[in-house]
C-alpha positions in Angstrom: 40.8 118.6 125.3 41.3 119.3 121.6 41.8 116.2 119.4 45.2 115.4 117.9 44.4 116.7 114.4 43.4 120.1 115.7 46.5 120.4 117.9 48.6 119.4 114.9 47.1 122.1 112.7 47.7 124.7 115.5 51.3 123.5 115.8 52.1 124.0 112.2 53.4 127.2 110.7 52.5 127.6 107.1 54.4 130.0 104.9 53.5 130.3 101.2 56.2 131.2 98.7 55.0 132.8 95.5 55.7 131.1 92.1 55.3 132.7 88.8 54.3 129.5 87.0 50.8 129.0 88.5 50.2 125.8 86.7 53.2 124.2 88.4 52.2 125.1 92.0 51.7 122.4 94.6 52.2 121.9 98.3 55.7 121.0 99.3 56.4 120.0 102.9 59.8 120.3 104.7 60.2 118.4 107.8 62.4 119.4 110.8 63.6 117.1 113.5 66.6 117.7 115.7 67.8 114.1 115.7 67.3 113.5 112.0 69.1 116.7 111.1 72.0 115.9 113.4 72.3 112.4 111.9 72.2 113.8 108.3 75.0 116.3 109.1 77.0 113.6 110.9 77.1 111.4 107.7 77.3 114.3 105.2 79.9 116.6 106.7 82.8 114.2 106.2 81.8 113.7 102.6 81.6 117.5 102.1 85.1 117.9 103.6 86.4 115.1 101.3 85.0 117.1 98.4 86.7 120.3 99.5 83.5 121.9 100.7 82.8 123.7 103.9 80.1 121.8 105.8 78.8 124.9 107.5 78.2 126.5 104.0 76.0 123.6 102.8 72.4 123.4 103.8 70.6 120.1 104.1 66.8 120.1 103.8 64.5 117.1 104.6 61.6 117.0 102.1 58.4 115.3 103.3 57.9 113.2 100.2 57.6 109.4 99.9 59.2 109.2 96.5 62.8 108.2 96.3 64.9 111.2 95.5 67.8 113.5 96.5 68.9 116.5 94.5 70.9 119.7 94.6 69.4 123.1 93.8 70.2 126.8 94.1 73.9 126.4 94.9 75.1 124.6 98.0 71.7 123.1 99.0 71.0 119.4 99.3 67.4 118.2 99.4 66.7 114.7 100.7 63.3 113.1 100.4 62.0 111.1 103.4 61.3 108.4 100.8 65.0 108.0 100.1 65.8 107.3 103.8 62.9 104.9 104.1 63.9 103.0 101.0 67.6 102.7 102.0 68.5 99.4 103.6 71.5 100.6 105.5 73.4 103.8 106.1 76.0 103.1 103.4 73.2 103.2 100.7 72.1 106.6 101.9 75.7 107.9 102.3 76.5 106.8 98.8 73.6 108.8 97.3 74.6 111.8 99.3 78.2 111.5 98.1 76.9 111.4 94.5 74.9 114.6 95.1 77.8 116.3 96.7 79.7 116.2 93.4 77.0 118.1 91.7 77.9 120.9 94.1 81.7 120.4 94.3 82.0 119.7 90.5 80.1 122.8 89.6 77.4 120.9 87.6 74.6 122.8 86.0 71.2 121.3 85.2 70.2 121.1 81.6 68.4 124.2 80.2 65.4 122.2 79.1 64.9 121.2 82.7 64.5 124.8 83.7 62.1 125.4 80.9 59.9 122.7 82.3 59.8 124.1 85.8 60.8 127.7 85.5 64.0 129.2 86.9 61.9 131.2 89.3 60.4 128.0 90.7 63.8 126.6 91.5 64.9 129.7 93.2 61.7 130.2 95.1 62.0 126.6 96.3 65.5 127.3 97.8 64.4 130.6 99.3 61.3 129.0 100.6 63.2 126.2 102.2 65.5 128.7 103.9 62.5 130.6 105.1 60.6 127.8 106.7 63.2 126.5 109.1 61.0 126.4 112.2 61.2 124.2 115.2 58.6 122.4 117.3 55.5 120.6 116.2 54.0 117.2 116.6 56.1 114.7 118.5 59.4 116.4 118.1 59.0 116.8 114.4 57.7 119.8 112.4 56.4 119.9 108.9 56.5 123.2 107.1 54.7 123.6 103.9 55.4 126.0 100.9 53.1 126.4 98.0 55.6 126.1 95.2 56.8 123.8 92.4 59.3 121.3 93.6 61.2 121.7 90.4 62.8 118.3 90.4 62.7 115.1 88.4 63.2 116.2 84.8 63.6 119.8 85.9 66.9 118.9 87.7 68.4 116.5 85.2 72.1 116.4 84.5 74.1 115.3 81.4 75.4 111.8 81.1 78.9 113.1 81.5 78.1 114.9 84.7 76.3 111.9 86.1 79.3 109.7 85.3 81.6 112.3 86.9 79.4 112.4 90.0 79.5 108.6 90.3 83.3 108.5 90.1 83.6 111.4 92.5 81.3 109.7 95.0 83.5 106.6 94.9 86.5 108.8 95.7 84.8 110.7 98.5 83.6 107.4 100.1 87.1 105.9 100.0 88.4 109.1 101.6 86.0 108.7 104.6 86.5 104.9 104.9 83.0 104.0 103.7 82.3 101.2 101.2 80.9 102.2 97.8 79.0 98.9 97.7 76.1 100.6 99.3 75.7 103.0 96.4 76.0 100.1 94.0 73.2 98.2 95.8 71.0 101.2 95.8 71.5 101.9 92.1 70.8 98.3 91.3 67.6 98.5 93.4 66.5 101.7 91.5 67.5 100.3 88.1 64.3 98.2 88.2 62.5 101.5 87.9 63.8 101.8 84.4 61.4 99.2 83.2 58.4 101.2 84.5 56.6 103.9 82.6 58.2 107.3 83.2 55.2 108.6 85.0 55.7 105.9 87.7 59.4 106.2 88.1 60.8 107.8 91.2 62.2 111.3 90.6 65.8 110.1 91.2 65.5 107.6 88.3 64.1 110.3 86.0 66.7 112.9 86.9 69.6 110.4 87.2 69.0 107.8 84.5 70.5 104.5 85.3 71.8 101.8 83.0 74.0 98.7 83.2 77.0 100.5 81.6 76.9 103.2 84.2 76.6 100.7 87.1 79.5 98.6 85.7 81.7 101.7 85.6 80.8 102.6 89.2 81.5 99.0 90.3 85.0 99.1 88.8 85.7 102.3 90.7 84.5 101.2 94.1 85.9 97.7 93.9 89.4 99.0 94.1 88.7 100.7 97.4 90.3 98.9 100.5 86.9 99.5 102.2 84.8 97.8 99.5 84.0 94.7 101.7 83.8 96.7 104.9 80.3 96.5 106.4 78.5 99.7 107.6 79.8 101.1 110.8 77.6 99.5 113.5 77.2 102.7 115.5 76.3 104.9 112.5 74.1 102.2 111.1 72.3 101.9 114.4 71.6 105.6 114.3 70.3 105.3 110.7 67.9 102.5 111.7 66.6 104.6 114.6 66.0 107.6 112.3 64.4 105.4 109.7 62.1 103.9 112.2 61.3 107.3 113.7 60.3 108.6 110.2 58.2 105.5 109.5 56.4 105.9 112.8 55.8 109.6 112.2 54.8 109.4 108.5 53.1 106.0 108.1 49.6 105.1 109.2 49.8 103.5 112.6 48.5 100.2 111.3 51.3 100.1 108.7 53.9 101.0 111.2 52.8 98.2 113.6 52.9 95.8 110.7 56.5 96.6 110.0 57.5 97.0 113.7 55.2 94.6 115.6 55.1 94.6 119.4 57.0 91.3 119.4 60.0 93.2 118.0 61.7 94.7 121.1 64.6 96.3 119.3 65.3 99.9 119.8 64.3 101.0 116.3 61.0 99.1 116.6 60.2 100.7 120.0 61.0 104.1 118.5 58.7 103.5 115.6 55.9 102.4 117.9 56.2 105.5 120.1 55.2 107.6 117.2 52.6 105.1 115.9 50.9 104.9 119.3 51.1 108.7 119.7 49.6 109.1 116.2 46.8 106.7 117.1 46.1 108.6 120.3 47.1 105.7 122.5 49.2 107.8 124.8 49.6 105.3 127.6 51.3 102.9 125.2 53.4 105.6 123.7 54.6 106.7 127.1 55.4 103.1 128.0 57.5 102.6 124.9 59.2 106.0 125.5 60.0 104.9 129.1 61.4 101.7 127.8 63.7 103.6 125.5 64.9 105.9 128.3 65.6 102.8 130.5 67.6 101.4 127.6 69.7 104.6 127.2 69.1 107.3 129.8 71.7 109.5 128.1 69.7 109.9 124.8 68.1 113.4 124.7 65.8 112.5 121.9 64.0 109.9 124.0 63.2 112.6 126.5 62.2 115.0 123.7 59.5 112.6 122.4 58.3 111.8 125.9 58.0 115.5 126.7 56.2 116.1 123.5 53.7 113.4 124.1 53.0 114.7 127.6 52.7 118.3 126.3 50.3 117.4 123.5 48.2 115.3 125.8 47.6 118.3 128.0 50.1 117.4 130.8 52.2 120.5 130.2 53.5 120.7 133.8 54.7 117.1 133.7 56.4 117.7 130.4 58.7 120.4 131.8 61.2 118.2 133.8 61.3 115.8 130.8 62.1 118.6 128.3 64.6 120.1 130.8 66.5 116.8 130.9 66.5 116.7 127.2 68.0 120.2 127.0 70.6 119.4 129.7 71.7 116.3 127.7 71.9 118.3 124.4 72.4 122.0 125.4 73.3 123.1 121.9 70.3 121.7 120.2 68.0 124.7 119.4 65.0 122.6 118.3 64.8 120.8 121.6 65.2 124.0 123.5 62.4 125.5 121.5 60.1 122.7 122.5 61.0 123.3 126.1 60.4 127.0 125.7 57.1 126.4 124.0 55.9 124.3 127.0 57.0 127.0 129.4 55.2 129.7 127.5 52.1 127.6 127.2 51.5 127.7 131.0 51.0 131.5 130.7 52.2 132.7 134.0 54.9 135.1 135.1 57.2 132.5 136.5 57.4 130.3 133.5 57.4 133.2 131.0 60.5 134.5 132.7 62.1 131.1 132.6 61.3 130.7 128.9 63.0 133.9 127.8 66.7 132.9 128.3 66.0 129.5 126.9 64.4 130.9 123.7 67.0 133.6 123.4 69.7 131.0 123.3 67.7 128.8 120.8 67.1 131.6 118.4 70.7 132.8 118.7 71.9 129.3 117.7 69.3 129.0 115.0 68.3 132.5 113.8 65.9 131.1 111.2 63.9 129.3 113.9 60.7 131.2 113.3 58.8 129.1 115.9 61.4 130.0 118.5 61.0 133.7 117.6 57.2 133.4 117.9 57.4 132.0 121.4 60.1 134.5 122.5 57.8 137.3 121.3 55.0 135.9 123.4 57.2 135.7 126.5 58.5 139.3 126.1 55.0 140.6 125.6 53.7 138.8 128.7 56.3 140.4 130.9 55.6 143.8 129.4 58.7 144.2 127.2 56.9 145.3 124.0 60.0 146.6 122.2 61.8 143.3 122.5 58.6 141.5 121.6 58.4 143.6 118.4 62.0 142.9 117.6 61.5 139.1 118.1 58.4 139.3 115.8 60.5 141.3 113.2 63.1 138.5 113.4 60.3 135.9 112.9 59.0 137.6 109.7 62.5 138.3 108.5 63.5 134.6 108.8 60.1 133.6 107.3 60.5 135.6 104.1 57.8 138.2 104.8 59.7 141.5 104.4 56.8 143.9 104.7 55.7 142.5 108.0 59.4 142.3 109.2 59.9 146.0 108.4 56.7 147.1 110.1 57.6 145.3 113.4 61.3 146.4 113.2 60.2 150.0 112.9 57.9 149.5 115.9 60.8 148.0 117.9 63.1 150.9 117.1 60.6 153.4 118.6 60.8 151.6 122.0 64.5 150.6 122.1 67.3 152.9 123.1 69.0 154.4 120.0 72.4 153.0 119.3 72.1 149.8 121.4 72.8 146.5 119.7 69.1 145.6 119.6 68.2 149.0 118.1 70.8 148.6 115.4 69.6 145.1 114.7 66.0 146.4 114.3 67.3 149.1 112.0 69.1 146.6 109.8 66.0 144.4 109.6 63.9 147.4 108.7 66.2 148.7 106.0 66.9 145.3 104.4 63.2 144.3 104.6 61.9 147.6 103.1 64.2 147.1 100.1 63.2 143.5 99.7 59.5 144.4 100.0 59.9 147.1 97.3 61.5 144.6 95.0 58.8 142.0 95.5 56.2 144.7 94.8 57.9 145.8 91.6 58.2 142.1 90.4 54.5 141.5 91.2 53.5 144.6 89.1 55.7 143.4 86.2 54.1 139.9 86.4 
């Protein structure tokens, strides 16, 4: 049985995004988790609507970074650091920051030119393209970390003018009032971050560097939010409960197990604490304890699909693939429109490597990739299943989709052309392969020309 570290390496899909500024390159990790993404959309979508934006047009990316930050880049893209979620005390603090960032999109704010000179416009654009390219499901314990070798282009590189920051504060107060959320959470969070002002700039969190805080700014925001009829309204208990679960889940997944158990000791039998310990025990290879906590959560709420998801992942990664199948199946039945959970189920089926389970996996992975076309891990497993049953043209098309979504046009074009040779001309799949081939060939040519100019 391979150890946990080796399995984690195998589970990760690494896609490198080129950056022209070699001195600025570093590893950036994006984390995908079905429950966390769903939660972020649930609290963000009403804010986006209040701002006059279409939620389906705005992409939210979770950045695996312990620093406190959230920023907007490349148009309608919101990047939220895991450190921001872990630092927030309640859901209203997080929602307030998201409301502030929403204005930078809705208000048409542009970052200062000197910021781009620091990081390079190409770095910012490649970060956004890279984030779009690495949307892949499945990995350790229901979460996946995707890494891109690129400049994060944040902090001073994404700084706004004082006027824009003030406008974003006031707009946030308006959006929060429109959705019935107290702006006091944003005030509390800003006051917490204001202490960072006294630190050396190198030690400040990126949010403080890119959104400078001062007493005058906070006073202005206080005046705006205090007039809201919801100012003294506490966080919604249900939404705050979901926040505390997601926060605990992230802590268990990201922190060292010893640190997690210090924050969430076994004496704490609350749902968030149990959730954190599931991940901590799993990370510490104490699978019996992890399964015990997962079972306790399922007993607490048998209708929660994410509890089954983590239990299935623990069983799968511990080599009990057959036992994981009914658990994943239950998770999918409880959340049929969640492509990341379906991808995990499909991966387990494919891993058994027999005709029966490969045939079962195909419709599941077909649905998952249709719901989430940029799910490269789903395409990878779908290609494996097609190849196993002898359907090589569809396997080539699925592989072309994987490389197309992953930002590798040369490979996408090659596999799309291979798929076209085996598919019946004029069918929807043949036409799709043709589209991928033509678009990818052009993209590959442009990339080649740029590399020659560089």
